[in-house]
N, C-alpha and C positions, 0 to 999 in steps of 0.2 A: 165881541167874542171873549169868553171867560178864559183867564190865564190858568194854566195847569199848576197845581200845588207843587211847591218845591220839595225835593226829596230830603228827608231828615238823614243826615250822615251819621254813621257810627262814631263812637268816641275813639280817639287815637289809642287809649289804653286797651280798649276791647280788641282793636285790630292787632295790637302788639301781642296780646295773649293768644289770639288765634294763630298768628305767625309762629310764635314759640311752640304752641301745641303741635303744629304741623311738623316742625323740625323734631320735637321730642318724640312724637309717635314714630316717625321714620327711623330715627336713630335707635329707638328701643326695639322696634321690629327687626331691624338689621342685627342688633346685638344679640337678640334672642336666637337668631339663626346662625350667627357667626361669633359665638362668645370667644373663640380662640383668637380672633382678630383684635380683641379689645386692647391688649398691650401695644400693638402697632398703632391702633387708633389714638391711644393716649399720647403718643409721641409724634403724631402726624406722619407715621411711617407706612401707611397703607400703599400697596402697589397700585398702578394705574387702574387695573381691572376692578379691584375692590373699591377704589375711590368712586369709580363710575357706578358701581353697584349700590354703594351707600347713597350716592346722589339720586339714583333711581328710587330707592326706598323713600327718601325725603320728598321727592317729587310726587310719588304716588300718594303718600300720606297728605301732602298739601292739596292735591286734587280732591281727595276724599273729604277733607275738612272744609275746604272752600266750596266745593260742590254741594256738600250737605248743607252748609250755611245758606247758599243761594236758593237751594230747593226749599228750605224752611221759609225763607223770605217770600218765595213765590206763593207758598200756601197761606202766608199771613197777609197777602196783598189786599184781600177783601176786608178783613176786620181792621187792619192797621193802616191801610192806605199808604201814604208817602213814607210813613215811619216803619214800614215792614222790614226793610233791610236792617235798620238800627235795632229793632226789637229782636230780630233773629240773631244778630251778632251778639247782643247782650245776653240772650239765653244760652247761646253756645259757650260764651265766656264763662258762664256758671260752672260748666263741666271742665272747661279749659284750665281753670285755676288749679284743678287737681291733676290734670294730665301733664301740665308743665313740670310737675315734680319728677317726672320720668327723667328729665335731663340730669339733675344731680345724682339721681339713683343709678343711672347707667354709668356715670362717671365713677361712682363709688364701687361699681362692679368690677373695675379694673383690678386684676390680681396684684396684691402686694402694694397697692397705693398707700395703705396705712403706714408703711415703713419707708417707701421710696419718696413719698412727698406727704409727710404727716400733717403739715399745716394746710395744704390744699384739701386733704381729707376732712379736716375740721371745718374749713370754709364751706365745702359742699354740704356737710351736715347742717351747718347754720342756714345755708340757702334753702334746703329742704324744710327745715324747721320754720323759718319765716314764711315760706310758701304755704305750709300747713296752717300756720296761724291765720294768714289772710284768707285762705280758702275756707277754713272752718268758720271764721266770723261771717263771711259772706253767705255761706250755706245756711247759717243759723239766723240770718237777717229776718226780722219780723217775729222771731221767737224770743219771748222775754219772760219766761216762767221764773219766778223769784227763787233764789237759793234758799234752802231751809225747808222747802216743801217735801224734799225727798231724803231727809236725814235719818229716817227710820231704817234700821238695819233688819233686813228680812232674812229668811232662811236661804233664799237664792244668793244674797250677798255673802253669807257665811260659807255656802257651798263653793262659790267661785273663789273666795279667799283661800279656803282649804285646798282647793284644786291648784291654785298658784303655788302654795307652799309645798304641797306634795310633789308637784312637778319639779320645782327647783331642787328640793332635797334629793329626789330620785336621780335627776340628770347630773347634778354636781357630785353626788356620792358615786355614781357610776364612773365619772371621769376621774375622781380621786382614787378609786380602787384600781382603775386601769393604770394610772400613774404608779401606784404602789406595786402592782403585780408585774409591771414591765421594768421594775428596778429603776424607777425615776424619782423615788423619795430618798431622803438623805439622813445620815447620822445626825447632822445638824440641820433641822431640829426635830424631825419626827422621832428618831431613835431616843433622843434625850427625853422627850415628853412621854414616850411609851414606857421607857424605863422608870421615869419619875412617877407616873401614875401607877405602875406596877408596884413600886416600893410603897407608895402612899396607901394603896389598897391592902398592903400587907403590914401596915402599922408604922412604916418609916416615912413620916411626912416629908414630902419633897426630896426624898433621897434619890440619887442618881449616880451611877458609876461612870457616867460620861463627863461629868463636870468637876471642876476643882473642889477639893475637899469632900467630895461624895454627896453634896447636897446643893440643890438649885438655889438656895439662899445666897450662894456666892455670886449669883447673877441677878435673880429676881425673887421676890416673895409673892407667890401666887397660890395661896391656900384654897382658892376657888376650885382647884383641881381635886381637892378632897371630896367635893360634892359629886364629882364624876366617878370617883373610885368604885362605889357600889355597882354602877352600871358596867364599869370595866371588868369587874370580877365575873360578870355573866359570860363574857367572851374576851378573855385577856390577851388581846392582840392589837396591833396598831390599827387594824381595820376599824375597830370600835371607835377610836379617836377620830378617824377620818369621817365616818358616817355621823357620829355625834356632832361634829363641828358643822356639817352640812345641815342637819336637822335644826340645830340650835340657831344658826343664822337664818334659816327659813322662818323660824318662829318670830323673828323681828318684824315680819310683815304684819303681825297682829297690832302692835302699838303704832306702826306706821299707818295702818288703816284707820285706827281709832283717832289718831291725830288728824287724818284727812277728813273724817266725818265731822270732827269738831271745827276745823277750819272752813271747809267747803259748805257744810250743811247739806251734803249730798253724798249718799253712800256709794253711788256709781262712780263719781269722780274720785272718791277715797280709794276705791279698788284700783283705779289706774295709778294713784300715788303709791300704793303698796306694790304694784307690779313694777313700777319704775325703780323702787328700792331693790327688788329681786333681780332686775336686769342690769344693775350697775356693774360695770367692769371691775371697779375696785373691790366690790363685795366678792365677786368670783375670784379675783386675784388673791385676796387674803385667804379665801376658802380653800383654794387649790395649791397653796404653798404649804405643804406638810400640815402640821398642827401647831398652833401657838395659843397660849393663854390670852395674849393681848386681843386676838380676834374675837374672843368670847365677850368682849365688852360691848360689842355693837348692839345686840338686842337689849341688854340691860340699860344702856344709855338711852335708847329709844323709849323704854318703859319709864325711865326717870323723867324724861321730858313730858310724856303723856300724863303721868301722875302729878307732876307739877302744874301742868295746864288745867287739869281737871280737879285739882285740890284734893287728891287722894293721898293723904299724908302718910298712912301706914304703908301704902304701896311705894311711895317715894322713899321711905326709910329702908324698905327691903331692897329697892333698886340701888340706892346709894351704897348700902352695905355690900351688895354683890359687886358693884363697881370697885370699891376699895379692896375687896378680897381678890380681885382679878390680878392686880399687880400693885406694888408699892407706889409707882409713879402715877397711878390713876388718881391719887390724891389731888394732883394738879387739875385733872379733868373735873373733879367735884368742885374744886375751887373756881373753875370757870363757870360752872352752873351757879355758884354763889354770886359771881359777878353779875350774871343775868338777873338773878333775883333782886340784887341790890338796885340794878337799873330800873326794875319795876317798883322800886320803893318799898319792898318788903324787907326792911332792914333786919328785923329780928330773925326771920328765917335765913336770910343771907349770912348772918353772924353764926347761926347754928351750923350751917353747911360748911362755911369756911373754917370755923373752929374745929369741927369734926375732922375735916381733911388735914388740917395742919397737925393736930394732935396725933392722928393715926400715922401720918408720915414720919413724924419725929420719933414716936415710940418704935415703929418698925425699924427705922434706920439706926437708932441708938441701942435698942434692946434685942433685936432679932437678927438683922443682917450684919454681915462682916464689915461692910464699908459704910461709914456714916455720912459720906459726902453726898450732897444733893444730886450731883451727877457722879455715879460710881467711878472711882479713879483707879481701881485695881489694888487697893490696899488690902492687907490681910488675906492674901491668896484669893481675891475676888476678881471679877471681870471689870474692865474699864469700858465706859461708854463715852468718854470724852471725845474720842475720835469721830463720833457721829457729828460733832460740831467743830471739826478741825479748823475750818475757815474762820469761825467766830471765836475760837479759843486757840490762838497761835502759841500760847505758852500753856502746855497741858496741865501744869501744876496749879494753875489758877482756877480750873474747873468752872462751876457755874458763875463765880465772881468774874472770871475772865470774859464769859459770854455777855453778861450784862454790861461790863466795862466797854467792850467793843461796840455794843449797840449804842452806848451813850457818847463815846468819844469819836466814833466813826460812823455816823448814821448813813452817809452816802454809800460806804462799802456794804453796810447792812442791807441796803436796798439792792445792791448787785447780787447779794446772796439770795435774797427773797425772790428776785426776778431774773435769775439766770435763764438762758434759753430753754434748758431742759425742764426747769421748774415751771416756767410759764406754760409749757405744753402740758405739764402735769395739772396745773390749776385749771386749764381749759378743759382737759379730759374729765376732770373731777366734777366740774360745774355744768358742762354742756348737757349731759343727760338729765339734768334738773332744770334745764332752760334758764340757767343763771338766776333763778328765782330767789335763792338765798340772799342775794344782794339787796333785795327789797323787803326783807323780813323785819325791819325796824330793830327794836331792842333785842329781839331774839338772836340777832347775830352775835351777841355776847356769848352764847352757848358754844360757839366754835372757836373762842379765843385761844384756848390751850392748844387745840389741834393746829390752828394757823401758826401759832408761835413755834410749836415743836417742829412742824414740817418746814416752815419758813426759815428757821435758823439752821436747819440741818444742812450739812454738806455731803454726807454719805448718800450716794445716788439711790440706794435701795429705799431710803426713807421717802423720797418723792417719786415713787414708782407706783403705778396702779396694781402691780403684781406681787407686792409683798404685804406684810401684815400691818405696816405702820399707818396706812390710811384709816385704820380702825379708830383712831383717836379723833378723826375729823368727819368721816363719812356719816355716822349716825346723826350728828347734829345738823349737817347740811341737808340730809334727807328730812329730818324732823321739821325743820323750819321752812321747807320748800312750799307746802300748802299755804302757809301763812304769807309767804312772799307772793305767791300767785294771787291770793285774795287782795293783797295790798295793791298789786298792779291792776286787778280787775275793778277796784273801787277808786283808783287813783285819777290823777288829773288828765293823763293822756287818754285813757278810755273815755273819760267824761267829755273831753274836748272833741273827741271823734263821735260822740253821741252813741257810744256802745254801752248798753246797760251792763251792770256787774255780772249778772247771770250768764249772759252771752259771752262776755269777755273771759270769764272763768272757764267756761267750756272750751273756748277757742285756745286759751293758754294751756289747758291740760292736754288738748289734742296735740298742740305743738310740742309739749314736753314728752308725750308718748312717742312722737316721731323722732325727736332727738335721742330718746332713750333707746329705741329699737335700732336706729342706725348706728349709734355709738357702740352698742353691744355687738352689732354685726361686725364692725371693723376692729373693735378692741376687746370684746368679751370672749367668753369661752364656749358659747352655745354653737356658734358657726365657725368652721375653720377659717383662720385668717393668719396673717404673717406677724401680727403684733402681740397677740396674747401670750402671756407666760404664767406659769404657776411658780412664782419665785424665779429660779434660774432656767427652768425648763420650758420649752415649747410643748404645749399640751397635745397629746395624741388622743384621737377619738375612738381608736380601736387598736387591738394588739395583733401582732403577726403570729402565725403558727410557731415560728421559732421562739418567740417570746413566751408563748403559752407553754411550750415544751420545757423551756428553761425554768419557768416558775414551778411547774410540777416537780422538776428535778430538785429545785431548792427546797420545796416543802418536804420532800422525802429525805433530803440531807438533814434538815432541821429535826425531823421526827426521829432520826437515828442518834441525835445528841441528847444526852440526859438533861432533864429540866434544870438540875442543880449545877450543871457544868458551866464554867466561865468560858466566854467566847469573845474572840476578837474578829471583826468582820470588816470588809471593805465598806466604803462610804455608803453605797446603795444597798448593800446586803445587811448592814447594821439594823435598820428598822424592822427586819424580819426575825432577828434573834434577840431583840432588846427586852423582851418580856421575861426577864430572869434577874437574879440578884446581881450578877456581874457580867456586863457586856461592854466592849470597848470598840472604838473605831480603829481599824488597821490603818497605819502601821504601828499603833500602840498595842503591844501584846501583854506585857506585865504578867508573865507566867500563866497566860490563859490556857485552859485545858484544850480548847480547839481554836483553830484559826481558819477562817473562810476568806479566800481571796478571789475576787473577780479579775480574771486575767486582763480583761480589756481596760480595767482601771489602774493596773499596775505597770503601765508602760513607760512611766516617767516619774521623776521626782523622788520623794521619800518612799512612796509605795514600791517603786521599782527597786530601789536600793534595799529596802527591808525584805522584799521577796527574794532577792539574791542571797541575802544572809540566811533567810529561812531555809532555802534549798540546801545550803551548806551546813546547816545547824545539826548538831548531834542530839539536841534536846527534842526536836520535832521530826516527825516522819510523815511523808505524804501517804495518806490512806485512800485517796481516790480523787477523781476528777470527773465532773459531769457538767455538760453544757457550759464549759468555760469557767467553772467554779472549782478552784483547788481546795482540797480539804486536808488540813494538817491536824495532827493530834500529838499532844505532848507524850513522850515515851513512857513516863511512869504513871500515866492515867489508865485506870483499868477500863 
């Protein structure tokens, strides 16, 4: 009598995927119906009835998944015989790899998780990213079309890229304008820059009544703003700066796309690289914190890298010139590019770039700016930035020399500054949307050396925050080298040892990067409401209330009643609305202003409260009106 063939058992890994899928589907279905229970679920605080209900969902999903697998095995019994169950389980596992991702996604759905447990948030994003990498690679198994076959950029690619940029510029401009119109922009820094560009547009280069000495050169030398002046004259209000900044940053997707085409040899993957740039929380944070000249360096830095990689020397010269014109300290950024060029053994070009950066910095510091120190110290009525590095410069008078001395004589302490808990979280948030690919970019990592040094040495917490402008010195280079890091991984030893061809590995890695980017921007970016994102100091609002709209209309009517040549002192959040004139100041500084606008809600304490009390008793100013919580004072001898 012939023996029956033995049944081929499924692999343990496949069974584990099916079990996790059953749990993930049940929890996801329950969460979709009871999203209000997620906070209690995250702390294991569900009541007995809800726990049993969730168990029922998991049980039902398990029955569906296991029953479906057995039914599939039954259908396969004729062609597959004893291996029917194993084949059915293996095929179900193909989809299960994607469905398992529901587990970390549901956990990320817990409200305010990004602030209540920020490291768990990042771990969940990493879990989803790794899961996407594995699922993508397995889905593409057997597909090995070589990279380079799809490097041609078509009209469709251009249309999609333009769509990405327009969507970004429109969405972020809208948020920026909501912030401005709801009185959530500030004298420092939007009013400064609005007044500065107004003066520049009227022939007074970098003049500003908000800063010491009446000129921004007491803080920074940023003549790139003169290029913006003609655009500003078309609509001379702060809104122009906010929209221009959004459009300018959106245009950075073009060099990012071109770098992706060059690295991947695939225009489709390059589009995802450009999208990852636009979705980065640090880009949105810099974009939505008022307006800053430093933020403008992001696209020009990307263009510099592209022109360098493609050997477009005239383009490189223009990009480097724009970088230098952005701010005097961007000379260090160009010097970092020179270090990369030297690492590539192009010593002549490296010498030209380094020499240009050094000469420009020395000339600007000695001949133009008021403070000649490498790190401005506050000499000659200028602003000091030594406090940015207070931990590394314990004796302020030592300046840059003290910073280098601390790094040399106390390297262990330097490491504690570089890797403080808050800074570690910043590094993780900066690199996670890029799938940590910059780590593997070889010599190109030299491009980020200045940004790493600047942020790493800083002790002022705003410098290592996603939501201020300072990431601008690091973000463009990390984004630019990401495609090259991905290709290094795709062609590297690990992929080779696993038998994964470069094309398939690159596609899987880009899919993982997109997953990391989308989830990070969900929890830390501006597009979806969350508890973490800030535009500088403010939590971003996605809409205004009727009361805020009414107040803004009242403010515009108040401003319309003030002569254009009148000097105005205004509260911190009112100042950016009146800064497009010769003389505007931030209240409580008045200095014989013709008009004073005080937002009552901002004058409840401190110097503003004290000054408002003096203003009410003053014989030089009289209250001429109050609308929507805005007090309007006028100097008595002003007609």
